[in-house]
C-alpha positions as a printed Julia matrix, in Angstrom:
431×3 Matrix{Float64}:
   0.06    0.04    0.14
   1.39    3.49   -0.93
   1.66    6.17    1.47
  -1.19    8.06   -0.33
  -3.55    4.88   -0.22
  -2.6     4.66    3.41
  -3.42    8.17    4.21
  -6.76    7.84    2.16
  -7.71    4.87    4.31
  -7.18    6.79    7.44
  -9.33    9.71    6.02
 -12.16    7.49    5.09
 -11.94    5.87    8.66
 -12.14    9.33   10.27
 -15.04   10.37    8.22
 -16.87    7.16    8.82
 -16.5     7.54   12.44
 -18.41   10.95   12.33
 -21.72    9.38   13.32
 -20.33    7.58   16.36
 -18.63   10.86   17.57
 -21.93   12.58   17.24
 -23.8     9.85   19.07
 -21.17    9.55   21.86
 -20.87   13.21   22.62
 -22.26   14.15   26.12
 -22.66   10.48   27.04
 -21.64    8.81   30.21
 -19.14    5.81   29.73
 -18.08    3.96   32.84
 -14.91    2.04   32.06
 -13.08   -0.39   33.99
  -9.56   -1.77   33.69
  -8.32   -4.42   35.89
  -4.85   -4.52   37.4
  -3.55   -6.79   34.68
  -4.69   -4.02   32.29
  -2.92   -1.24   34.2
   0.58   -3.13   34.07
   0.27   -4.13   30.42
   2.35   -2.3    27.71
  -0.8    -1.21   26.05
  -1.93    0.74   28.99
  -0.29    4.14   27.96
  -2.2     3.7    24.78
  -5.47    3.18   26.5
  -4.77    6.48   28.56
  -4.36    8.29   25.03
  -7.65    6.76   23.81
  -9.29    7.86   27.05
  -7.93   11.28   26.47
  -9.35   11.37   23.0
 -12.81   10.15   24.05
 -12.77   12.96   26.64
 -11.81   15.47   24.12
 -14.78   14.51   21.68
 -17.23   15.23   24.63
 -17.74   11.96   26.45
 -18.08   11.92   30.1
 -15.79    9.29   31.56
 -15.74    7.62   34.86
 -12.44    5.27   35.1
 -12.76    2.5    37.48
  -9.4     0.5    38.25
  -8.68   -2.8    39.61
  -5.52   -3.65   41.7
  -5.58   -7.48   42.24
  -2.06   -8.74   40.93
  -0.41   -5.69   42.26
  -1.79   -6.4    45.65
  -0.9   -10.03   45.42
   2.77   -8.96   44.72
   2.88   -6.43   47.48
   1.44   -8.94   50.11
   3.68  -11.75   48.73
   6.76   -9.42   49.3
   5.94   -8.97   52.84
   5.15  -12.81   53.37
   1.36  -12.21   53.95
  -0.65  -15.02   52.83
  -3.78  -13.92   50.82
  -6.78  -16.12   50.9
 -10.06  -15.96   48.8
 -13.66  -17.1    48.96
 -16.67  -16.85   46.66
 -14.23  -15.34   44.09
 -13.25  -12.2    46.19
 -10.2   -11.53   48.47
 -10.53  -11.88   52.25
  -8.99   -8.53   53.29
  -7.81   -8.7    56.97
  -6.86   -5.7    59.18
  -3.17   -6.68   58.57
  -3.38   -6.63   54.77
  -5.42   -3.37   54.4
  -2.61   -0.77   54.97
  -0.66   -2.73   52.02
  -3.84   -2.74   49.91
  -4.18    1.15   50.6
  -0.48    1.49   49.35
  -1.24   -0.31   46.3
  -4.17    1.39   45.38
  -2.89    4.9    46.27
   0.11    4.38   44.21
  -1.91    3.14   41.15
  -4.1     6.13   41.49
  -0.94    8.67   41.22
   0.31    6.73   38.52
  -2.89    6.93   36.49
  -3.3    10.48   37.52
   0.12   11.27   36.22
  -0.34    9.62   32.85
  -3.65   11.6    32.46
  -1.8    14.77   33.03
   0.67   14.36   30.24
   0.46   17.2    27.67
   3.96   17.74   26.11
   4.21   19.22   22.63
   5.39   15.99   21.36
   2.5    13.99   23.05
  -0.88   12.92   21.42
  -2.25   14.46   24.88
  -0.99   17.86   23.89
  -3.58   20.54   24.75
  -5.96   18.19   26.42
  -5.45   19.58   30.03
  -7.75   17.01   31.71
  -8.85   17.68   35.26
  -8.65   14.42   37.15
 -10.85   14.09   40.39
 -11.21   11.17   42.65
 -12.49   11.01   46.21
 -15.05    9.21   48.67
 -17.76    8.76   46.29
 -18.43    5.18   47.3
 -20.07    4.42   50.47
 -19.51    0.69   51.51
 -20.23   -1.78   54.14
 -18.64   -4.95   55.2
 -19.42   -8.32   53.63
 -19.41   -9.88   57.09
 -19.62  -13.46   57.72
 -20.81  -15.68   55.06
 -21.01  -19.27   55.28
 -18.8   -19.09   58.2
 -16.26  -17.22   56.63
 -15.28  -13.78   57.9
 -14.37  -11.26   55.03
 -13.03   -8.78   57.61
 -12.2    -5.53   55.67
 -13.55   -6.83   52.31
 -16.95   -4.95   51.56
 -19.57   -4.46   49.27
 -21.02   -1.12   47.91
 -23.72    0.23   49.98
 -24.4     3.68   48.02
 -22.99    5.48   45.06
 -22.99    9.2    45.43
 -24.47    9.59   41.88
 -25.46   13.24   42.32
 -21.9    14.21   43.3
 -20.44   12.36   40.31
 -22.95   13.81   37.87
 -21.87   17.48   39.22
 -18.35   16.5    38.82
 -18.61   15.22   35.19
 -20.69   18.27   34.23
 -17.6    20.15   34.96
 -15.61   18.34   32.35
 -13.64   16.46   34.95
 -12.62   12.76   34.43
 -13.45   10.75   37.52
 -11.2     8.22   38.84
 -12.7     5.69   41.19
 -10.41    3.3    43.22
 -11.55   -0.12   44.75
 -12.12    1.28   47.97
 -15.01    2.51   49.78
 -15.73    4.09   53.22
 -18.48    3.44   55.86
 -20.29    6.19   57.82
 -17.92    5.31   60.68
 -14.98    5.96   58.72
 -13.84    2.5    58.1
 -12.33    1.41   54.79
 -13.19   -1.57   52.68
 -11.5    -3.24   50.08
 -13.94   -3.7    46.92
 -13.99   -5.89   43.87
 -13.4    -3.48   40.8
 -15.63   -5.2    38.33
 -18.61   -5.16   40.72
 -17.71   -1.66   41.55
 -17.79   -0.5    37.96
 -21.15   -2.17   37.46
 -22.74   -0.52   40.66
 -21.37    2.89   39.46
 -22.8     2.56   35.96
 -26.3     1.53   37.38
 -26.26    4.34   39.82
 -25.24    7.1    37.25
 -27.74    5.53   34.46
 -24.62    5.49   32.41
 -25.12    4.94   28.6
 -22.15    2.35   28.47
 -20.37    0.21   30.79
 -16.91   -0.97   29.22
 -14.75   -3.74   30.56
 -11.12   -3.83   29.43
 -10.18   -7.29   30.3
  -7.66   -9.85   29.14
 -10.19  -11.62   27.21
 -11.73  -10.07   24.03
 -15.31  -10.71   24.83
 -17.42  -13.82   24.92
 -16.4   -16.55   22.3
 -18.5   -19.22   20.7
 -17.62  -22.98   20.45
 -15.38  -22.41   17.46
 -13.22  -19.72   19.35
 -14.79  -16.81   17.45
 -15.93  -13.62   19.3
 -19.51  -13.18   19.68
 -20.32   -9.62   18.63
 -23.62   -9.28   20.48
 -25.57  -10.97   23.27
 -28.66  -10.15   25.18
 -28.32  -10.27   28.75
 -30.94  -13.0    29.31
 -28.85  -15.25   26.99
 -25.87  -15.53   29.26
 -25.85  -18.25   32.04
 -24.09  -16.64   35.05
 -23.14  -20.15   36.34
 -20.91  -20.62   33.48
 -18.37  -17.88   34.63
 -16.73  -16.8    37.72
 -19.13  -14.67   39.98
 -16.95  -11.43   39.42
 -16.24  -11.93   35.77
 -16.7    -9.12   33.38
 -19.35  -11.12   31.66
 -21.51  -11.87   34.84
 -21.19   -8.15   35.96
 -22.25   -6.83   32.5
 -25.05   -9.12   32.52
 -26.23   -7.92   35.93
 -25.73   -4.33   34.86
 -27.94   -4.46   31.89
 -30.57   -6.23   33.88
 -30.43   -3.28   36.12
 -30.77   -0.74   33.47
 -27.65   -0.06   31.7
 -28.46   -0.26   27.87
 -25.03   -1.22   26.59
 -21.97   -3.13   28.17
 -18.88   -3.94   26.04
 -16.27   -6.65   26.64
 -12.98   -5.83   24.92
  -9.38   -6.72   25.59
  -6.62   -4.46   26.81
  -4.2    -6.51   24.94
  -5.36   -5.15   21.43
  -4.05   -1.77   20.64
  -6.97    0.54   19.81
  -9.71   -1.83   20.95
 -11.63    0.93   22.75
 -11.61    3.05   19.42
 -12.39    0.22   17.22
 -15.36   -0.99   19.62
 -16.85    2.58   19.73
 -16.26    3.88   16.28
 -16.82    1.14   13.86
 -20.0    -0.66   12.78
 -18.81   -4.25   13.86
 -16.73   -3.2    16.78
 -14.02   -5.82   17.96
 -15.6    -7.39   21.23
 -18.88   -8.32   22.72
 -21.67   -6.02   23.14
 -24.24   -7.23   25.86
 -27.72   -5.52   25.66
 -30.47   -5.34   28.34
 -33.56   -7.62   28.01
 -36.25   -6.22   25.99
 -39.79   -7.19   25.46
 -39.3    -5.93   22.09
 -37.18   -8.24   19.82
 -36.33   -8.54   16.21
 -36.56  -12.14   14.55
 -37.25  -13.99   11.56
 -40.87  -13.79   10.5
 -43.24  -16.7    10.59
 -46.73  -17.36    9.14
 -48.64  -15.8    12.04
 -46.9   -12.59   11.39
 -48.56  -12.03    7.94
 -51.49  -10.19    9.4
 -49.34   -7.82   11.37
 -47.19   -7.29    8.41
 -50.17   -6.58    6.12
 -51.32   -3.93    8.66
 -48.0    -2.18    8.48
 -47.74   -2.22    4.74
 -51.47   -1.2     4.07
 -50.97    2.55    4.66
 -47.87    2.4     2.47
 -49.63    0.63   -0.17
 -52.62    3.2    -0.09
 -50.3     6.19   -0.52
 -48.4     4.64   -3.38
 -45.11    4.41   -1.45
 -45.17    0.51   -1.57
 -46.4    -1.69   -4.34
 -49.43   -3.96   -3.12
 -48.55   -7.34   -1.99
 -51.47   -9.79   -1.63
 -51.7   -12.2     1.31
 -50.79  -15.15   -1.13
 -47.42  -13.42   -2.09
 -46.75  -12.81    1.61
 -47.42  -16.37    2.35
 -44.87  -17.53   -0.03
 -42.24  -15.02    0.73
 -42.49  -14.94    4.4
 -39.19  -16.49    4.84
 -37.72  -13.31    3.29
 -39.13  -11.06    5.9
 -37.69  -10.03    9.5
 -40.08   -8.53   12.07
 -39.84   -6.2    15.19
 -42.13   -7.81   17.76
 -43.14   -5.68   20.72
 -45.2    -7.24   23.48
 -46.72   -9.71   20.79
 -47.41   -7.02   18.2
 -45.42   -6.4    15.02
 -44.31   -2.94   14.88
 -41.8    -3.08   11.91
 -40.83   -5.23    9.16
 -38.39   -5.41    6.26
 -37.59   -8.22    3.48
 -34.26   -9.31    1.71
 -34.49  -10.74   -1.81
 -31.11  -12.15   -2.87
 -29.71  -12.11   -6.38
 -26.07  -13.38   -7.24
 -23.85  -10.92   -5.06
 -26.75   -8.35   -4.87
 -30.02   -8.24   -3.03
 -33.18   -6.15   -2.78
 -34.32   -4.43    0.35
 -38.09   -4.29    0.33
 -41.08   -3.58    2.56
 -39.27   -1.48    5.35
 -42.02   -0.35    7.37
 -42.62    0.67   11.1
 -45.83    1.27   12.94
 -46.67    4.94   13.05
 -46.71    4.88   16.95
 -43.25    3.49   16.9
 -41.25    5.53   14.4
 -39.11    7.82   16.87
 -36.83    5.12   18.21
 -34.76    4.38   15.43
 -36.53    0.99   14.54
 -35.99    1.47   10.81
 -32.14    1.79   11.37
 -32.44   -1.29   13.45
 -34.16   -3.25   10.69
 -31.63   -1.89    8.08
 -28.67   -3.1    10.24
 -30.17   -6.49   10.64
 -31.02   -6.72    6.9
 -27.37   -5.97    6.03
 -26.05   -8.4     8.57
 -28.32  -11.12    7.13
 -26.93  -10.11    3.54
 -23.53  -10.37    4.5
 -24.04  -13.87    5.76
 -25.47  -14.69    2.48
 -22.41  -13.34    0.57
 -24.23  -10.33   -0.59
 -21.78   -7.42   -1.67
 -24.41   -4.74   -2.48
 -28.02   -4.16   -1.63
 -30.36   -1.91   -3.42
 -33.72   -0.37   -3.0
 -36.63    0.98   -5.35
 -38.41    3.97   -3.81
 -40.57    6.62   -4.94
 -40.98    8.61   -1.63
 -38.15    7.77    0.93
 -35.05    8.22   -1.17
 -33.86   10.88    1.3
 -34.15    8.42    4.26
 -31.91    5.85    2.43
 -29.55    8.55    1.42
 -29.13    9.33    5.08
 -28.16    5.88    5.8
 -25.41    5.44    3.39
 -27.24    4.58   -0.04
 -26.06    6.53   -3.2
 -28.1     7.05   -6.4
 -28.12    4.31   -9.01
 -29.7     3.41  -12.21
 -31.47    0.23  -13.63
 -28.3    -0.8   -14.83
 -27.28   -1.61  -11.17
 -30.1    -3.95  -10.86
 -29.74   -7.88  -11.45
 -31.12   -8.82  -14.94
 -34.19  -10.57  -13.57
 -35.12   -7.43  -11.65
 -34.49   -4.92  -14.49
 -36.93   -6.83  -16.65
 -39.74   -6.28  -14.18
 -38.82   -2.62  -13.69
 -42.02   -0.42  -14.13
 -40.92    2.76  -16.07
 -44.4     4.34  -15.38
 -43.88    4.2   -11.82
 -40.34    5.56  -12.2
 -38.85    4.29   -8.91
 -35.52    5.75   -7.83
 -32.84    3.2    -7.59
 -30.41    3.57   -4.58
 -27.43    1.21   -3.8
 -25.2     0.42   -0.88
 -21.89   -1.33   -0.97
 -21.73   -3.77    2.11
């Protein structure tokens, strides 16, 4: 690849990221980096990416862990550390050493976020980093006969204070230590802490930077998206990012992301590209997108009828829908079909047809959701280009990446059926 081609590739990527920049601006992201991530060679690059996100208007709460660093510190002092239920038993003897490690890591992170030399990617960022007693905690106590001593759990997150701090364009740094009303200090599990903070803030995203790049299938490939209710927590350790992301989604966080700190740029790739790089976990919804079945025909006809009456769509009789129902996807909401779309493949091209949403549900991007699902299906079929014929909605398709085409762009079978009296516009999109 020539230097010019390389530069043009970067220019295209930057342009393609614009919708994501606009979507993320002003949003609140809670990001967790475990202790292994803090000591990895990529962490300085992660810091640069966090600074970039902050510069783009993202409100960031950074929660960090310290397990391997605490382990090493205790081992040097000959202190044996025990665990139960997947969490460290923190004794009074250990607590000062835990404080030492956590405090040192906080200083290190603050120092890295403060960089701004002229030869640094962070030049001009001038980020104000804030940390403090925003987490109220209580002891885990005695469980199944085991005394957890100074290991605690979150009692309350001071969400109001955090929101005020974030509104001042600060980056909030949250350590795995919490404080009781009596002034006691407790060691907390970082991944659970991040989930609780995200829930309390009503964060838009919870992001875990861990050693593994998301959830993998039986073939070892990353699963790009999972619904929370599809995850069996018994298959994972209780404090794993997968389990904590699941719990956060069940408690109201709309999107959680599992990515690896080992991959340079994983945070940017996950947030600013269509397919991402890790696993996105979404909240349970009584609204789902699925393949259509025969029982959906009446609902589809109700959606299409107004558009057919206005001339936006050609009329499709029930008999046609019955034979073509396998081509359709629907959005079902509480037993009601509120959106539909169909895909008709030809060679390496495919037609998108019958994209429709219920009038009462047109303000929640369901058209975009259907389009994304149709495009995903098309890719699995080896389709390279999708096209649409429209008389009324050309602008909407243009806004979503389609460009004007002509009848020459249609497969020969479709071109032979083109109605010149109707004079539909042809729009195409390369996948």
